[in-house]
N, C-alpha and C positions, 0 to 999 in steps of 0.2 A: 477418530479421524480429525486431523487438525483443521481449524477453521481460519479462513483468510477473508479480509475485507479489502476490496479494491476500490479506491476512490479516484476516479479518472473521468474527465469530461469527454475524451475522445472515444467514441463508440468502438472503433476498430481496435484500438489499443486495449480497451477494457475487455473486449471479446478475446483477443489474443492472450491476454493475461489470464482470464478466466479459464479458457480451454487448457492452457499449459498447466495451470495449478490443479485443475480437476483431473487431468491425465496423471498427475503425480499423487493423487489421493487426497487432495484438499477438498473440503466443503467450502464453497465460495459464495459470498454475497458481493454485490457490487453496487456502486453509487456514482451518479454523475454530478451530484451537488453536495454541499455541506449538509443541507437539510436531509437529503436521502441518507447520507452517512450517519447522521445523528439518529435517524429512525432505525437503521440497521443495528447500530450500537445499543439502542434501547431494547431491541429484540433479543440480542445475543452478543456476548463479548467474544471477539475473535482472538485467536492466538497470535495473529500478526496483521498489521494494516500496511497496505501499499498505497501511498498517498502522493498524488500529484499536488504540488503546492499552488498551482495556478489553475483554478477551475473556472474557465471562462473569464469573467471579469471579477470574480470573487476569490480573494486569497483564502487559503485554508490554514493559515497560521494559527488562528484561534483553535481550530480543531486539533491541530498538531499539539498545541500546548495542553489541551484537555486529555488527549491520548497519553502523552508523556506523563502527566501528573497521575493518571490512572494506572501507570505501569504497563501499558500495552505496547509491545514492541512495534516500532514503526520504521519502514523503509521509505524514504522520500524518493519518488520517481520524478525526474525533472529534465527539462531540456536546457537548463542554464549551463553556461560554460564555467561558472565559478563554483565548482564542487567543493573546494576547500572551505569556502565560507559556510557551507551547509553541514560539514562533517560533524560538528558537535550538536547539531539540532535534532538528530534522530539516531537510531541504532545503525542505520545503513543508508547509503545514497546510491541510487542507480541512475546513470545518465541515459537519457533517450537519444538515439535509439539504443536498445539493449538487446542482447541475445536472450531468447526465451530460457535457455538453461541457466543464465545468470539470475534471472528473475526467480526461477524455481529454487536454485541453491540458496539464494538470499532468504527467501520465504522459509525454507526448511531450517536454515540456521537460526533465524530469529524466533521461529515457532518451536525450536528445539526438537525437531523431528529427526530421528536417526536415519542415516542414509541406507 
């Protein structure tokens, strides 16, 4: 079973993402803060991370750098309009709002889960 980590401070979006990924067969951990994400990563390495870059007042760019250096596939989930600026920062970028099927297909692709 593929494992996903959702790092998102919006509880509704975190739940929506969790439910859709679980329905698709993912084992899901979620975190609302960088500290919670670090704890989840210490417990188990995910196959993919879905990362909001702006967690409240705390940017998650340091976490992004650590994930990338560890070779963990990352999809940035963001509300910014400048998606081109983020294109090289992660393996994928999803613009908010996104369709649940786009979230799932991106997670499957990055976790290398067969359709």
